C-alpha positions as CSV (number, residue, x, y, z in Angstrom):
1,M,-14.8,25.3,-20.2
2,L,-16.2,22.0,-21.3
3,E,-12.9,20.2,-21.8
4,V,-12.8,19.0,-18.1
5,Y,-11.0,15.8,-19.2
6,G,-8.9,17.5,-21.9
7,H,-11.0,16.3,-24.9
8,G,-14.2,17.2,-26.9
9,G,-17.4,15.1,-26.9
10,D,-18.1,15.5,-23.1
11,L,-21.9,15.6,-23.3
12,E,-22.3,14.9,-19.6
13,T,-20.4,18.1,-18.6
14,A,-22.4,20.1,-21.2
15,A,-25.7,18.7,-20.0
16,V,-25.0,19.8,-16.5
17,K,-23.7,23.2,-17.5
18,Y,-26.4,24.2,-19.9
19,G,-29.4,22.3,-18.4
20,R,-30.1,20.2,-21.5
21,K,-30.5,16.5,-22.1
22,L,-27.7,14.6,-23.9
23,D,-29.7,14.2,-27.1
24,E,-30.5,17.9,-27.2
25,F,-27.0,18.9,-28.4
26,T,-25.5,18.9,-31.8
27,D,-21.9,18.0,-31.1
28,F,-19.3,19.6,-33.2
29,S,-16.6,19.1,-30.5
30,S,-15.9,15.5,-31.4
31,N,-14.9,14.3,-34.9
32,I,-17.1,11.3,-35.7
33,N,-18.4,10.1,-39.1
34,P,-21.7,12.0,-39.6
35,L,-23.1,9.0,-41.5
36,G,-23.0,6.9,-38.3
37,P,-21.9,3.3,-38.2
38,P,-21.8,1.2,-41.4
39,P,-25.1,-0.4,-42.4
40,G,-25.8,-3.6,-40.5
41,L,-23.2,-2.9,-37.8
42,I,-25.6,-2.1,-35.0
43,E,-27.8,-5.1,-36.0
44,G,-24.7,-7.3,-36.0
45,L,-23.8,-6.2,-32.5
46,M,-27.3,-6.8,-31.3
47,A,-27.0,-10.4,-32.6
48,E,-23.8,-10.8,-30.7
49,L,-25.0,-9.5,-27.3
50,G,-25.0,-13.1,-26.0
51,S,-21.2,-13.2,-26.3
52,I,-20.9,-10.9,-23.3
53,V,-21.2,-14.0,-21.1
54,R,-17.8,-15.1,-22.4
55,Y,-14.3,-13.6,-22.1
56,P,-13.1,-11.7,-25.2
57,D,-10.3,-13.3,-27.2
58,P,-7.1,-12.0,-25.6
59,G,-5.3,-12.5,-28.9
60,H,-7.9,-10.5,-30.9
61,R,-7.6,-13.1,-33.6
62,G,-10.9,-12.7,-35.6
63,F,-10.5,-9.0,-36.0
64,K,-6.7,-9.1,-36.5
65,T,-7.0,-11.7,-39.3
66,K,-9.5,-9.5,-41.2
67,L,-7.5,-6.4,-40.5
68,A,-4.3,-8.0,-41.7
69,D,-6.0,-9.1,-44.9
70,R,-7.4,-5.6,-45.4
71,L,-4.0,-4.0,-44.9
72,N,-2.1,-6.7,-46.8
73,L,0.1,-7.4,-43.8
74,D,1.1,-10.4,-41.7
75,E,-0.8,-10.5,-38.4
76,D,2.4,-10.1,-36.4
77,W,2.8,-6.6,-37.7
78,L,-0.4,-5.6,-35.8
79,S,-1.3,-4.6,-32.2
80,I,-5.0,-4.2,-31.3
81,G,-5.8,-1.7,-28.6
82,N,-8.7,-0.3,-26.6
83,G,-8.7,2.8,-28.8
84,A,-5.6,4.4,-30.5
85,A,-4.7,6.0,-27.1
86,E,-4.1,2.6,-25.5
87,T,-1.6,1.8,-28.3
88,M,0.3,5.0,-27.7
89,A,0.3,4.3,-23.9
90,L,1.6,0.8,-24.4
91,L,4.3,2.0,-26.6
92,L,5.5,4.5,-24.0
93,L,5.3,1.8,-21.4
94,A,7.3,-0.6,-23.5
95,I,10.0,1.9,-24.7
96,Q,10.2,4.0,-21.6
97,P,11.6,7.1,-23.4
98,K,13.3,9.7,-21.3
99,T,12.4,12.4,-23.7
100,V,9.3,12.7,-25.9
101,G,9.2,15.1,-28.8
102,I,6.0,16.8,-30.1
103,V,5.1,19.3,-32.7
104,V,2.6,21.9,-31.3
105,P,-0.2,22.4,-31.8
106,C,-1.1,18.7,-31.6
107,F,-3.4,16.2,-29.9
108,S,-3.1,16.8,-26.2
109,E,-2.8,13.1,-25.4
110,Y,0.8,13.0,-26.6
111,A,2.1,15.3,-23.9
112,A,-0.3,13.9,-21.3
113,L,0.9,10.4,-21.8
114,A,4.5,11.5,-21.8
115,A,4.0,13.2,-18.5
116,Q,2.1,10.2,-17.0
117,F,5.1,7.9,-17.8
118,G,7.7,10.3,-16.5
119,A,9.2,11.5,-19.7
120,S,10.4,15.1,-20.3
121,I,8.8,16.9,-23.3
122,E,10.6,18.6,-26.1
123,S,8.7,20.6,-28.7
124,V,8.8,22.6,-31.8
125,T,6.0,24.9,-33.0
126,G,4.4,24.9,-36.4
127,S,3.6,28.2,-38.0
128,A,0.0,29.3,-38.7
129,D,1.2,30.6,-42.1
130,H,2.6,27.2,-43.0
131,Q,-0.4,25.0,-42.0
132,F,1.2,24.6,-38.5
133,H,3.8,22.3,-40.0
134,A,7.1,22.1,-38.3
135,D,10.1,23.5,-40.1
136,P,11.8,20.4,-41.5
137,L,15.2,21.3,-40.1
138,E,13.7,21.9,-36.6
139,M,11.9,18.6,-36.9
140,E,15.1,16.8,-37.6
141,Q,16.7,18.4,-34.6
142,L,13.7,17.4,-32.5
143,I,14.2,13.8,-33.6
144,R,17.9,13.9,-32.7
145,R,17.3,15.1,-29.1
146,S,14.3,12.8,-28.4
147,D,13.9,9.1,-27.7
148,L,10.4,9.1,-29.2
149,V,8.6,11.6,-31.4
150,F,4.8,11.9,-32.1
151,L,3.6,13.3,-35.4
152,G,0.0,13.8,-36.3
153,Q,-0.8,12.7,-39.9
154,P,-3.2,14.4,-40.5
155,N,-2.6,16.6,-37.5
156,N,-5.2,17.4,-34.9
157,P,-6.5,20.1,-34.5
158,N,-5.8,21.5,-37.9
159,G,-6.3,18.4,-40.1
160,V,-3.3,18.9,-42.4
161,Q,-0.9,16.2,-43.6
162,Y,2.8,16.4,-44.2
163,C,3.8,15.4,-47.8
164,I,5.0,11.8,-48.1
165,Q,8.5,13.0,-48.9
166,L,8.8,14.8,-45.6
167,V,7.3,11.9,-43.6
168,R,9.9,9.6,-45.3
169,R,12.6,12.0,-44.5
170,F,11.7,12.2,-40.8
171,A,11.5,8.4,-40.6
172,D,14.9,8.1,-42.2
173,V,16.4,10.5,-39.7
174,A,14.7,8.6,-36.8
175,E,16.3,5.3,-38.0
176,R,19.7,6.9,-38.2
177,E,19.4,8.5,-34.7
178,G,17.8,5.5,-33.0
179,T,14.6,7.4,-32.3
180,Y,11.1,5.9,-32.3
181,L,8.7,7.8,-34.7
182,V,5.0,7.5,-33.8
183,V,2.9,8.6,-36.7
184,D,-0.7,9.1,-35.5
185,E,-3.0,8.4,-38.5
186,A,-6.3,8.3,-36.5
187,F,-8.1,10.4,-39.2
188,I,-6.3,9.3,-42.4
189,D,-9.3,7.1,-43.4
190,F,-11.3,10.3,-44.2
191,I,-8.8,11.1,-46.9
192,E,-9.1,9.6,-50.4
193,P,-6.7,6.6,-50.6
194,E,-4.6,8.1,-53.4
195,A,-4.1,11.3,-51.3
196,R,-3.0,9.6,-48.1
197,A,0.6,10.4,-47.2
198,T,1.4,7.2,-45.3
199,L,4.4,5.0,-45.0
200,L,2.2,1.9,-44.6
201,P,3.4,0.4,-47.9
202,E,7.0,1.0,-46.7
203,I,6.7,0.0,-43.1
204,G,9.2,-2.9,-43.5
205,K,12.0,-0.4,-44.0
206,Y,11.6,1.2,-40.6
207,P,12.0,-0.9,-37.5
208,R,11.5,2.2,-35.3
209,L,8.4,3.5,-36.9
210,I,4.9,2.8,-35.6
211,L,1.7,3.9,-37.3
212,V,-1.3,4.3,-35.0
213,R,-4.8,4.2,-36.4
214,S,-8.3,4.5,-34.9
215,M,-11.5,2.6,-35.8
216,T,-13.7,4.8,-33.7
217,K,-13.8,8.0,-35.8
218,F,-14.4,6.8,-39.3
219,Y,-16.8,3.9,-38.3
220,A,-18.6,6.0,-35.7
221,I,-18.1,3.7,-32.7
222,P,-16.3,5.9,-30.1
223,G,-18.2,4.4,-27.3
224,L,-16.7,1.0,-27.9
225,R,-13.0,2.1,-28.2
226,L,-10.9,0.3,-30.8
227,G,-7.6,1.1,-32.5
228,Y,-4.5,-0.5,-33.7
229,G,-0.8,-0.1,-34.3
230,V,1.3,-1.2,-37.3
231,A,5.0,-1.8,-36.7
232,H,7.9,-4.3,-37.0
233,P,7.0,-7.5,-35.2
234,E,9.7,-7.1,-32.6
235,L,8.2,-3.7,-31.6
236,I,4.7,-5.2,-31.7
237,R,5.8,-7.9,-29.3
238,K,7.1,-5.3,-26.9
239,I,3.8,-3.4,-27.0
240,S,1.7,-6.6,-26.6
241,G,3.9,-7.6,-23.7
242,K,2.6,-4.6,-21.7
243,Q,-1.1,-4.9,-22.5
244,V,-3.5,-5.9,-19.9
245,T,-5.3,-9.2,-20.8
246,W,-8.8,-8.6,-22.2
247,S,-8.4,-4.8,-22.4
248,V,-10.3,-4.9,-25.7
249,N,-13.9,-6.1,-25.1
250,Q,-15.7,-8.6,-27.3
251,L,-18.3,-6.1,-28.7
252,A,-15.5,-3.8,-29.8
253,L,-13.8,-6.7,-31.6
254,T,-17.0,-7.7,-33.2
255,A,-17.7,-4.2,-34.3
256,G,-14.2,-4.0,-35.9
257,E,-14.8,-7.2,-37.9
258,L,-18.2,-5.8,-39.1
259,A,-16.7,-2.4,-39.9
260,I,-13.9,-3.5,-42.1
261,T,-16.1,-5.9,-44.1
262,S,-18.9,-3.4,-44.5
263,G,-18.1,-2.6,-48.2
264,K,-16.6,0.2,-50.2
265,E,-19.9,2.1,-50.7
266,Y,-20.1,3.3,-47.1
267,E,-16.4,4.3,-47.2
268,Q,-16.7,6.2,-50.4
269,A,-19.9,7.9,-49.3
270,T,-18.1,9.1,-46.2
271,M,-15.1,10.5,-48.0
272,S,-17.3,12.2,-50.6
273,L,-19.5,13.8,-48.0
274,I,-16.6,15.0,-45.9
275,A,-14.8,16.6,-48.8
276,K,-18.0,18.4,-50.0
277,E,-19.1,19.6,-46.6
278,R,-15.6,20.6,-45.5
279,Q,-15.3,22.9,-48.5
280,Y,-18.8,24.3,-47.8
281,L,-18.0,25.0,-44.2
282,L,-14.7,26.7,-45.2
283,G,-16.4,29.1,-47.5
284,E,-19.2,30.0,-45.1
285,L,-17.0,30.4,-42.1
286,N,-14.8,32.8,-44.1
287,K,-17.9,34.8,-45.0
288,L,-18.5,35.2,-41.3
289,G,-15.1,36.8,-40.8
290,C,-13.4,33.6,-39.4
291,R,-10.0,32.4,-40.5
292,T,-9.8,28.8,-41.4
293,W,-7.1,26.3,-42.5
294,P,-7.9,24.0,-45.4
295,G,-7.5,20.7,-43.6
296,E,-8.0,17.3,-45.2
297,A,-9.8,15.5,-42.3
298,N,-13.3,15.7,-40.9
299,F,-12.8,18.8,-38.8
300,L,-11.6,22.4,-39.2
301,L,-9.5,24.7,-37.1
302,V,-11.2,28.1,-36.9
303,R,-9.9,31.4,-35.7
304,L,-12.8,33.6,-34.5
305,P,-13.0,37.3,-35.5
306,F,-11.0,39.8,-33.4
307,G,-12.3,40.2,-29.9
308,W,-13.8,36.8,-29.5
309,T,-12.4,34.1,-27.3
310,A,-13.0,30.4,-27.7
311,G,-14.5,30.2,-24.2
312,R,-17.0,33.0,-24.8
313,M,-18.1,31.5,-28.1
314,Q,-18.3,28.0,-26.7
315,D,-20.5,29.2,-23.9
316,A,-22.8,31.2,-26.2
317,L,-23.2,28.3,-28.6
318,G,-23.6,25.8,-25.8
319,Q,-26.6,27.7,-24.6
320,R,-28.1,27.2,-28.0
321,G,-27.4,23.5,-28.0
322,I,-24.3,23.6,-30.2
323,L,-21.0,22.2,-28.9
324,V,-17.6,23.2,-30.3
325,R,-14.1,22.4,-29.1
326,S,-12.1,25.2,-27.5
327,C,-8.5,25.2,-28.7
328,A,-7.4,28.1,-26.6
329,M,-5.4,25.7,-24.3
330,Y,-3.4,24.2,-27.2
331,P,0.2,25.4,-27.1
332,G,0.9,27.2,-30.4
333,L,-2.7,28.4,-30.8
334,E,-4.6,31.6,-29.8
335,A,-7.4,32.5,-27.4
336,G,-9.9,32.7,-30.2
337,D,-9.3,29.3,-31.8
338,I,-11.9,26.6,-31.9
339,R,-12.3,23.3,-33.8
340,V,-15.5,22.2,-35.4
341,A,-16.3,18.8,-36.9
342,V,-17.6,18.4,-40.4
343,K,-21.1,17.0,-40.3
344,S,-24.1,16.8,-42.6
345,R,-25.3,19.8,-44.5
346,Q,-28.3,20.2,-42.2
347,D,-26.1,20.2,-39.1
348,N,-23.5,22.4,-40.7
349,E,-26.2,24.9,-41.6
350,Q,-27.3,24.8,-38.0
351,L,-23.8,25.6,-36.8
352,L,-23.4,28.5,-39.2
353,H,-26.8,29.9,-38.3
354,H,-26.1,30.0,-34.6
355,L,-22.5,31.1,-35.0
356,G,-23.6,33.9,-37.3
357,G,-26.3,34.9,-34.8
358,V,-23.8,35.0,-31.9
359,L,-21.3,37.1,-33.9
360,Q,-24.1,39.5,-34.8
361,G,-25.2,39.9,-31.2
362,E,-28.5,38.1,-31.5
363,A,-30.0,36.9,-28.2
């Protein structure tokens, strides 16, 4: 198993296991924009390397100002974090929930963070035949018996959104029950703006709602770690009060400023590429006898043909220099489930070629 630390993208573990250099893998196990960072971002970072002799701004003011303008919010509605995961951790530290609710399958960090902070975990399971969505009535019950609930939107590892009517319904129930609702929108930027089912425009109605977003996936800067939360200022103050000073480094903040001012062409090119290549991958994977779910993000959940386990396929592809994410350990999924990122046509064809070869027994 490559997920030694519970996540994809672990090239170091793969390099040791398969005897290859880091740059000899095509990594479908992490979901990063295949276009790479926006034009000019790396050059901009190079020009700012001299800033590492100074402490980063503990108030994240330059990036926060630009982000607030981009989202049409006041700055006190924003919390900047060392990746989206830090925002989630700070929220748990600030709220100290006794019970955390999750909908499985989901991002493993929800349960891991809950356990780290001593909370018990309640869960409901989404059905494969219903896009792994939770039954709305079961979701409402989960909210009632939890202090805080995580909801992936779109969900990882299947990439499907709940409709806005359901998200609004869940947020309304959370407000009535005094439960915090954490909507993880780490991959929502890959969806066309008019199709995003987000409560961002209505955030002022929900004091117990927090939206968590990532800058690292869409803008292809996972090595720098940058994310943010959007919530009522009172909740933002609680989160910020638990944050370690200088947890977000200066290069990450600079990258954030450069990213959100990079222009619409890069963003539109990304969304168009992902939509086109996701549909291509869906069709070709189905031809190979795999079951797929029509997600909306930059990855696909794939169920391998009968008799194949995720571990066996991961190992066979790893030896060929292709990395995929095993989902066999996700509660609510099966032993033959993997997740693959949506990448460029050339990379996607490489994945399909090697996956097909493994399934057909080629050496």
